[in-house]
N, C-alpha and C positions, 0 to 999 in steps of 0.2 A: 856401364856398371852400374847394377842395384840401388837401388836407394834402402837405405836403411835408418828405422826409426828408431830414434832414441829418446827416450825419457830418464829424467830425474825427480824422484821419489823422496820425502824426508826419510825413511827407515834407513835409504844408504849412507845414513849420515850419522845414526844413532848411534853405532858402538862407539865412533872417536869420539863425538860429541858426549857423551854422555862420563866417558872415562876425564876426558880433559875437563869438561866442568865440576866433576866430580873434585877432582884433582884440585882447581884453583878455588872452589868453595871452601874445601878442606882448608887449603891452606888458608884462605885469610880469616873463616871462621875460630882456626883452634889460633895464630898468629895473634890474630886483634881481640880475644878472649884471653890470652896468656898478659897481653900487653896491660889492658884493663885492668887484670886481677891485681897484678904487681903496682900499677898505678893506685889502684882503689886501697892496696895496703900502704901506701907513701912510699914507695919507692924511690930512688933516686933514679933523674932521666939518663946515668948510664947504666943503671940495673935493669932497667927497663928496656933498655936498646939491647942489652946480654942479653937477658931473658928470651928477646923476640928473635934474636939472630939464633941462640940455641934451640929454639921450639922452630925457624924454619929449618936448620939441618938437619934435629932432629925429626921432624914430620918428614922430609922429604927421602930421609932414610928408613924410615918406616913402611910409609908407601911402595918404595920402592922394592920391599925385601917383601912384606905381604903380598905384595901384584905377582913378583918373581915364584913364590912358592906357589901360588892360587893356582896363577896360568901355568907352571911349571906341573902340576898335579894334573889338570886339563890336559896338557899336552902327553903325557904318560899314558894317562889313560885311553886318548884317542889312538895312539901308538898301539896301546896291548888291544884296543878293537879292531884297529886294522890287521895286526901281524892273524887275530881269529877268523877276520872274514879271508883274509889270503890261504889258511891252511883250509877253512870249508869250502872257497871256489875247489882248490886242488883236490880236496877226498870228495866230491859231489855236485859236480858243475850242472848238470841237469837240475839238482834240487835246487841249487840257488839262483838259476834260470826261472823255474816257476815260482820262487820266493820273489823276484825281482816282477816279473810279469802279475803277479797277485798286489802289488803295488799299487803298479798302473794301470789297472783294473781298479781297488779302491778309489784311485783318483780323477776315473771318468773314462775311461778307454775301453773300448769293445777288447775281447778278450786274442779276438785274431791281429788288430794293432797290439796292443801290449806284448801277444807275444814277438811279434816283429820289432817294437820298440825297446824291449827286454836282447832278444839277438844281435840286435845290430850297435847295439851300446855295451853288449860282453865280447861283442868279437874287437871295440876299437878300444875300451878300457874295461876290461870285466870290475877290477877291483875299486877302478874312479866312482861308474858307476852306481857301486854297492856303498861306498861307501861315502857320497851325495846322497841315496837317494833312499838306503836301507837304515844308515849311521847317523845321516846328517851332515858329515865333514865334507868343506868344501875349501880347495886353496883359499880362499880371499876368508875362510874365517877363521883355519887351523890359527890353535894358541902359539906364541910364539913371544917365551916368557922375559928376554931381555928386552925386546922391545916397548913390553907392556911395561915393566918395569922404566926404562928411561922414561918410558912418556908422562908416567904417572908421578915421579920424582920430577921433571921438569914443570908439572903444571900445578903439582903442589906450590913448588919454590919459588913459581911466577904468581901464583895468589899471595903467598905467606908475603912475598918482598915488599904490596902495595901499600898492607899498615906500616910494616917497620920503617918504607921512607917516608910515612906523613910522621911517625912518629922520629926520626932523624931530623925534620925540615920544622917540629914545631916541637921544641922545649921547653912551651910555656905551662902554665896553670888550667889552663883548659883542652889542655893533651887527652882527655876521657871523652868530655863531647868531641871535639873534634877528629878521633879515632874513632870514635862510636858511628858519626855521622857519614866519615868518607869509609868506611871500611862496608855499610848499609848499602852507600850510593855503587860500591864498587861489586856486592855479590845482586842488589837490583840490575846491575847491567847486566852480570852472567847470565840469571834466569830469564832475562827479558830475550838475549841472545838464545839463548838455549830454546826460549817456548816458539821464538820466530823460526829458527830453522828449522824445529818439528814443527810447525806449520799449527803450535798451540795454541791457546790461551793466552795473549803475550802478558798483560795485568795480572791477570792470575797469578802468572807463573813467575812477575816481579815480586808481588804480596807475599806469595808462599816462600820466596827468600827470604826477604826481607824479616818476615815475621820470626821464623824459627830460629833466624841466624840471631835476630835481638835478644830473644830468650834467652840463648846460649848464651849470650858475653854478659846479659844482666845477669845470670846466673854467678858467671866466675868472678864477675866482678863484687858483688856480691859476697861471694865467698873470701874474697880476697880484702875486703874491706874488714867481712867479721874476724877473718887471722891477724891483720893490721893490728885491730884491736887489741888482742889476745895476748901478740908479742910484744907488744907496748905494756900491758901490765904486766 
């Protein structure tokens, strides 16, 4: 049995990793910011919990809806491109063969080899060959709207649940610093994990995520405190 050399590359994880980290980051930042804003406006513990829970559900639904619409549009575009390519193959098979051959020549194959490769691939699966090498569409990268929507909603909800749990178990006067610190630690862990899996600089990834998240939470808390004073007046 021939030995098959297999390698793992970080780029293989970039798609799902980016979506998962983005969703979880959004969940933590938006929910913790919302909680801090209400807390800074001197909201009661109950109102803070309700606001956080509402933010979790609303954010998860928003992420799912946005991702579904976006990815469905991509799927419609891919489907239209494949239909056009199928029609072109039926109308001008030789011209499509030359087009595929030129793609392989541009990638470094000599003309005779490019011609042979194009012939064999088109004989095996003409539409698949053109979809992959001309259009950049492959089965592993095809748009899947429902899968993308579910993944975004779940990752957002998982991230949002973390600061909400901190609020639930800490109804004391130190809610703002405790939620802020816990959220930043969660975010730093996510940033570090993403950088590690992607073979990037881990400390830089942690600091970048924590810095901009702290800015977002600080701005929201400041606006909440300001609005609290205005309403009180």
